[in-house]
N, C-alpha and C positions, 0 to 999 in steps of 0.2 A: 566205375572207380573205386580207388580200395577203400575195404571198409574200416581200415584203422588208421589212416593219413587222409583219406579224402581227396588223395592224388589222383589224375589221370591213370587210368589202368583198365587193360582189355580183359579182366576177368575181376573178380572180387577183390582180389590182393594185387599190389603194385611189385614190380620185381624184388625190390629191395626187401619187402615183407616175407615173399616168397622164399627166399633165400634163406632168411631169417630164421623161417618157421622150418624149412628144410634142414637146417644146422642144427635146430633145437629138437626138431626128433632123433636125429642122428646120437645126440648126445644124451638125450634122457636115461634110457637105461643104464649107461655106466654113472649119472649122475645119482640115481639112486642107490645104485650099488654102493657108491660112497658114503650115502647118507646111512643105510644102515650099518655101515660099519662105524659111524659118527655115533650113532645112537644106542650101541651095542656097550652096556657099561663094563670097563675092564674088572677083570676079575682078581688081578692083583695089582700092587703098584699103590694105590690112593689110602690104603690104609682104612681105619673105621672114618664114618662121619659124623663128626662130634657138632650139635646144634648148639649156635651161638645165642640162642633166645629160648626162652619157654614155649612150648607149643604143645597142643593136644595129645600129638603122636609123631612119630618119625616122617620127615621130609624125603620125598625122592631129590635124588642130587641131579634131577636135570629135569626140564621143563615137560609134564606130562602132556601139555597141550603140543606141544610140537611131535611127541612122540605119536598121537593119536592121529594128528592130520597129515605129519611129512613121511610117509612109509610108502614101502614097495607096493604094498597091497593096493593103499588108495592111489596110485599113480598108477598102477594097472588096472583099477578098476574105471578110473577116468577113461584112461588110452580104448579100452576095450567097449566102451559105450560109444566113444567116438567111430571107433572103425565100425560096430554095428551099426551106425547110424549112416554114414557112408555108404556102407555096401548095401542097407535098405534102398538110400535114394538111388545108386548107380544100378543095382541088381534086384529089384524090387519080388523076384521069383524065385530067388534063391533061399537056401535053407540059413540055419542060423550059423553065426562065424565059428571059427574054433574058439576052445575055451580061451579065457582069458592069458595071456602072456605079453608081458609090458615090450619083450625085445623084438616079438614077430609082429605085436600091433602097431609098434613105432615103425617098423619097417615097411609095413603094408601101407600104412598112410602116407610115408613118405613117397614110394613107389607112385602110389596112386594122386601125388600131389598136383600133378599137372590138370587132370580131370577136376580136382578138388577146387583148385583155382579158377578155372573156367566156368564150371557146372554148380556148383555145390553152393547153395546162398547162405549155409551158416560156415563159411571158412574162414569169415572174421572171427566167430565166437570160436572157432576150433584154433585158430594161430592165438586167440586172447588165453583160453586154457592151457595151451601147452605154454605159454610164456608164463602163466601163473605157476605151474608145475616148475618150471625151470627155476623161477627167482624164490620158491621157497626152499628148493633143495639145495641152489647156491649160497642161501643165509643161513642152511646148517653147517655145511660143509667149509664156511670161510672163503668162497671164491668168488665173489660178486662179478656179475657178467659188465664188462666193460660198456661205458656210456660214451656218448658222444660229447666232444667239447665245443663248445661254440666258440668261434673263431671271430667272428665281426659281420657286417655285412656286406652282400654284394656290390660292388661299385660299377658294375659295368652299365653301358648306356644302352638301353632297351627303347629309345625312342629319340625324338629330338628335343635334348635337354632333359630327359627321364631317366635316371638313374634304377635298376633293378630294386636294391634295397632289401631283399631276403635273405634272411640270416643265413649264414655259412657255417656248417658243423664239419667235425670230422673226426675218426675213431682215432684211438691212442696207435699211433706207431705212420699213421696215415701221412703222407709229405704231399700230394697231389690232389690240393681240394676242388669242388666242383659245385657250382650252384646248382640245386634242383629244381629250381625256376626258371632260370633263362639259360641254363647248361654250361656259362662260362667255366671255364676251367683255369687255376691258377697251381703254378709250381711255384718250388721253393726261392725262385727268383723273383717272384711277382709278392712274395710276402712284405717286405719294405713300401712297396707302392699301397697294396691293400691297406696296412696299418695306416700309412699318411693320409689316405682320404675317407676314413671313420669320421663319423660324425663327431663332433665335440661331445655333445653329453652321450656318446654310445658308452653301454657298462664293460 
C-alpha cells in the first residue's frame, strides 16, 4: 500500500508517487541553484532602502526566515541525511558515505529508488521530505508546481446499476483522463457525455 495515498502498491509507494519522487530528485539541485540566485541581494539597481515607518534599527529588504530555512546548505544537509540512512539500511557494514553534495546525493537516491520503494520502510517519509524541499524552493523562485485539476466524478458502471463515482482529475495540459479507481479512460470525445451525467449537486 502506498504510504502517501493508501492506494494499492507493490511497495511503499505507488507508481505515480514513485515517478513524482524521481522527478523531484532530478529537479532539486537546479531549483536550489535558482533559490541561491533569488536570495542574493543585488549590488546595484535598487538604490537605498528607505524605511516608511519608524523602527528601532535598519530592516532587511528580504525575509530573513526564508534565507535561514530555504538554502542550498539546508537542502544538502537534509538530502545527505537521507542518503546516509538509506545506505545504512541497505549496506549496514559499509563505511560513511562521501561528504554532502546535493547533486550527488539526489542522483544517488534516484538511482536507488527501485530498492527504496520496494524495501525501505521510510520511503513515504523520504518522499514527503523531498516534496517539502521542492515546495519551499518553488515558493522562492515563483514557480509553483502544477496542481491536479478536478474534472468531476467517474460515471462508469462497475456493477449492476452501480456507478463508480470516484473523483477524476487531470494535470494541466492532459487530454486523456483515467479513473484511478476503476481504470475507465475518457478522451476528448467523452467530455460532453461525462459532463452531462454529473450529479446535479456536483461542485
